[in-house]
C-alpha positions as CSV (number, residue, x, y, z in Angstrom):
1,M,102.1,250.8,47.6
2,N,103.9,251.5,51.0
3,A,102.9,254.8,52.4
4,K,106.1,257.6,52.5
5,A,108.0,256.7,55.4
6,R,107.8,260.3,58.0
7,G,111.2,262.6,57.2
8,R,113.2,264.0,60.3
9,F,113.1,267.5,62.0
10,I,116.4,268.8,62.8
11,T,117.0,272.1,64.5
12,F,120.0,274.1,65.3
13,E,120.5,276.5,67.6
14,G,123.1,278.9,69.1
15,I,123.9,282.7,70.3
16,D,124.2,284.7,67.0
17,G,127.0,285.0,65.6
18,A,127.7,281.0,66.0
19,G,128.4,279.7,62.5
20,K,124.5,277.5,62.1
21,S,123.2,278.9,58.4
22,T,126.7,277.7,56.6
23,Q,126.5,274.4,58.8
24,I,123.3,274.3,57.7
25,A,124.4,274.0,53.9
26,L,126.5,272.0,54.0
27,L,124.0,269.4,56.0
28,A,121.6,270.4,53.5
29,D,124.0,269.3,50.2
30,A,125.1,266.1,51.8
31,L,121.5,265.1,52.6
32,R,120.9,265.7,49.2
33,A,123.4,264.1,47.8
34,R,122.0,260.5,49.5
35,G,118.8,260.9,48.3
36,R,116.6,262.9,50.7
37,E,114.3,265.2,50.0
38,V,115.1,268.4,52.5
39,L,113.3,271.7,53.3
40,R,115.4,274.5,54.8
41,T,113.9,277.1,57.3
42,R,114.0,279.3,59.9
43,E,112.2,280.7,63.3
44,P,110.8,283.2,63.4
45,G,110.0,282.8,60.2
46,G,109.4,280.2,57.9
47,T,106.1,281.3,56.1
48,E,104.1,284.7,54.9
49,L,102.7,285.1,58.1
50,G,105.6,284.5,60.4
51,E,108.3,286.7,58.5
52,K,106.0,289.4,58.5
53,L,106.3,288.9,62.8
54,R,109.8,288.4,62.3
55,E,110.5,291.2,60.8
56,L,108.8,292.7,64.3
57,L,110.3,290.2,66.1
58,L,114.0,291.8,65.2
59,G,113.1,295.2,65.0
60,T,110.6,296.8,66.8
61,D,111.1,297.1,71.2
62,M,108.5,295.5,73.1
63,H,107.9,293.6,76.9
64,P,109.4,289.9,77.6
65,D,105.6,288.7,77.2
66,T,104.4,289.8,73.8
67,E,108.0,288.7,72.4
68,A,107.2,285.4,73.7
69,M,103.8,285.5,72.0
70,L,104.5,286.6,68.8
71,M,107.5,283.9,68.8
72,F,105.1,281.4,69.4
73,A,102.6,282.6,66.8
74,A,105.2,281.8,64.6
75,R,105.5,278.5,65.3
76,R,102.2,277.6,65.4
77,E,101.6,278.8,62.0
78,H,105.2,277.5,61.2
79,I,104.9,274.3,62.3
80,A,101.2,273.5,60.4
81,A,101.7,275.5,56.7
82,V,105.3,274.1,57.2
83,I,106.9,271.8,59.4
84,E,104.5,269.0,59.9
85,P,103.7,269.2,55.9
86,A,106.5,268.4,54.7
87,L,107.6,265.8,57.6
88,A,104.9,263.5,56.4
89,A,105.3,263.7,53.3
90,G,109.1,262.5,53.9
91,A,111.0,265.2,53.7
92,W,113.9,266.1,56.4
93,V,113.1,269.8,57.9
94,L,116.5,271.9,58.6
95,S,115.1,274.5,60.6
96,D,117.1,277.3,61.8
97,R,116.1,277.7,65.7
98,F,112.9,276.8,67.6
99,S,111.2,277.0,70.3
100,D,114.3,276.1,72.2
101,A,115.4,279.4,70.9
102,T,113.0,280.9,72.9
103,H,113.5,279.4,76.2
104,A,117.3,280.5,75.9
105,Y,116.6,284.2,74.6
106,Q,113.4,285.7,75.6
107,V,113.7,283.4,79.5
108,G,117.4,283.0,79.9
109,G,118.3,286.5,77.9
110,H,114.9,288.5,78.9
111,G,114.0,286.8,81.8
112,L,110.6,285.7,80.8
113,A,109.1,283.8,83.4
114,A,110.3,279.7,82.6
115,A,106.6,278.6,83.3
116,R,104.7,280.5,80.8
117,C,107.0,279.6,78.4
118,D,106.6,275.7,79.8
119,A,102.6,276.8,79.4
120,L,103.2,278.6,75.4
121,E,104.8,275.8,74.3
122,A,102.6,273.1,76.0
123,W,100.2,274.1,74.0
124,V,101.6,275.1,70.7
125,H,103.3,272.0,70.4
126,P,102.6,269.6,73.1
127,G,104.6,266.5,72.8
128,F,105.6,267.8,69.0
129,A,109.8,268.2,69.6
130,P,112.5,267.7,67.0
131,D,114.5,264.8,66.8
132,L,117.8,266.2,66.8
133,T,119.1,269.7,67.7
134,F,122.7,271.0,67.5
135,L,124.1,273.8,69.5
136,F,126.9,275.3,68.6
137,D,128.4,276.8,71.4
138,I,130.8,279.7,71.6
139,P,131.7,282.2,73.9
140,P,129.8,285.4,72.8
141,E,133.5,287.8,72.0
142,S,134.2,285.1,69.4
143,A,130.7,285.1,68.6
144,A,130.7,289.6,68.6
145,A,133.8,289.2,66.3
146,R,132.5,287.4,63.2
147,L,129.3,289.9,63.8
148,A,131.7,293.1,63.1
149,A,133.6,291.4,60.9
150,A,129.7,290.2,58.9
151,E,128.9,294.1,58.4
152,T,125.3,293.6,58.3
153,A,123.4,296.3,59.8
154,P,122.7,294.2,63.6
155,D,119.4,293.9,64.2
156,R,118.0,294.5,68.2
157,F,118.6,291.3,69.2
158,E,122.4,291.4,67.4
159,R,122.3,294.6,69.6
160,E,122.6,294.0,73.5
161,Q,125.2,293.7,75.7
162,R,127.5,291.3,76.1
163,D,126.3,290.4,79.8
164,F,122.7,289.0,77.6
165,F,124.4,286.7,75.5
166,T,126.0,285.1,78.2
167,R,123.0,284.3,79.9
168,V,121.4,283.0,76.4
169,R,124.6,280.5,76.0
170,T,123.5,279.5,79.8
171,A,120.1,278.9,78.9
172,Y,120.3,276.5,75.9
173,L,124.1,274.8,77.9
174,D,121.5,273.9,80.6
175,R,118.9,272.8,78.4
176,A,120.7,270.6,75.9
177,R,122.5,268.8,79.7
178,R,118.6,268.4,81.0
179,E,117.9,266.5,77.4
180,P,121.2,264.8,76.0
181,A,119.2,262.1,73.8
182,R,118.2,264.9,71.5
183,F,121.2,267.0,71.6
184,R,124.8,267.2,70.7
185,I,126.8,269.9,71.7
186,L,129.1,270.9,69.3
187,D,132.7,273.6,69.2
188,A,131.3,276.6,67.4
189,T,135.0,277.5,67.2
190,R,136.7,275.1,65.4
191,E,137.1,275.1,61.0
192,A,134.0,275.1,59.5
193,K,134.6,271.5,57.5
194,T,135.0,270.0,61.3
195,I,132.1,271.0,62.4
196,A,130.1,269.3,59.6
197,A,132.1,266.0,59.7
198,A,130.7,266.3,62.8
199,I,127.1,266.8,62.2
200,T,126.8,263.8,59.5
201,A,128.6,262.2,62.0
202,S,125.7,262.8,64.4
203,I,123.8,261.5,61.5
204,D,125.1,258.6,60.7
205,E,124.9,257.2,64.5
206,K,121.3,257.3,64.3
207,A,121.1,255.0,61.5
208,W,118.1,256.8,60.5
209,Q,115.9,254.9,57.1
């Protein structure tokens, strides 16, 4: 019997309010309709420990260094307990955020030294990166309007000022331009069905078996 082919790791990135969750659900349904096994997950989180750390990270003020280390601690557990086993079993893993988010939010937004983030990434997952990353690009004012319309209690990141999200957006775009083979930048202001079609087209371009 042939060994099962390794799955694919696809991440969804962007500032809060960009519409990632909707598109993750749509892609998961589309892939399952094609016979793929799909695992949806998120960061910080994805494991019992990760969800506990998520609660701390989203609800407790802390130093940017502490924030980054906790993010990567949750990520190490996530990779070891969830992502790698699922990929090895042939599943397609769709994650709402991964290490690009730390570079955008902690480095770009909160001013963490980029070298520290690079060092943590090299320690926690050396040589391991998503197969494809969708960056949902949206002006901060549009994202803020969406969050306000949702009428849910904002976490401490969502309560940040507009200039914070401008820095995060810039950091995301800079990272995407440095890795054009992995990133697909999507205009997140478009209709959901248009974005979903662009995502499906990007998957098809890869011609993955």
